[in-house]
N, C-alpha and C positions, 0 to 999 in steps of 0.2 A: 475764383475771380476776385481780384482785389479792387477796392474802390476807395478813393479819398474824396470826400465831399468838400465843397467850398466853405471856407471859414469866414466868420464875420470880418469885414475889412477888405474883402475883395481878393483874397489870396487865390491864385489860379488853382483850378481843379486838376487832379490826375486820376484817370480811370483806366482800368484794364478790362477788356471784354474778350470773350472767347468766340471765335468764329465757328468752332466745331459743331456741325449739324444744323447750323442756322440758315434760314432762307432770307431773313431780314434782320438786320441789327439796328436798333434804335438808339441814337446817341442820347446821353443824359440831357435833361431839361436845360435850356439856355445855351446849348451848343448846336450850331447848324452846319451841315455839310457844305453849305454855300459859302461859308467863311473859313473853311479849313484849308490848311496847307498840308499836302500829302507827301509822305516819305515812306521808303521801304527799309526795314531793318530785319534782314534775313527773311523769314517767312511771315513776319509781322507787318501790319500796316500801322503807321503812326500818323495821327492827325494832330496838328498844332493849330491853335486858335489865336486870334489877335490879342486876347487878354493873357496869353501864356499858358492857358489850359492845354492839356494833352490827353488824347485817348489812344491807347495802344490796343489794337485788335490782334490778339494772339492767333497765329496759324492762318491768317487771312488768305495768304497766297497758296496754301496747301489744299484749299477747298475747291471742288469742281462741281458746279461753278461757284465762284466766290459769292458771298451773300450781298444783297442790296444793302446800302446804307441809307437810313432815314433819320430825320430829325423832327422834333415836335412842331416846327414852323412849317412843315409840309414839304420841305426840300428833300430830295432823295436822288441817289445815283445808283444805277445798276452795277452789279459786280463787274460786268464786262467793261463798263466805262471807267470804273476805278482802276482796273488793271492797265488801261491805256494811258492813265495820267502820269 
């Protein structure tokens, strides 16, 4: 799992998470599922945020059922709901 953290000056963050075997995936601090734009890239889920940050969840769509997405602010989406977006 690769991860690039935010640098001073507000540079957007890029994170890669693995969905394999997970029931719940928690987004990095400061990123909320309620603000994300969702896209599909093959079997991966790509979330893009207003500040330009991105989270790629590898193999998300290969999981049965797909994991729930949660964020530190309490927002969450079930895997079934994410698949319908």
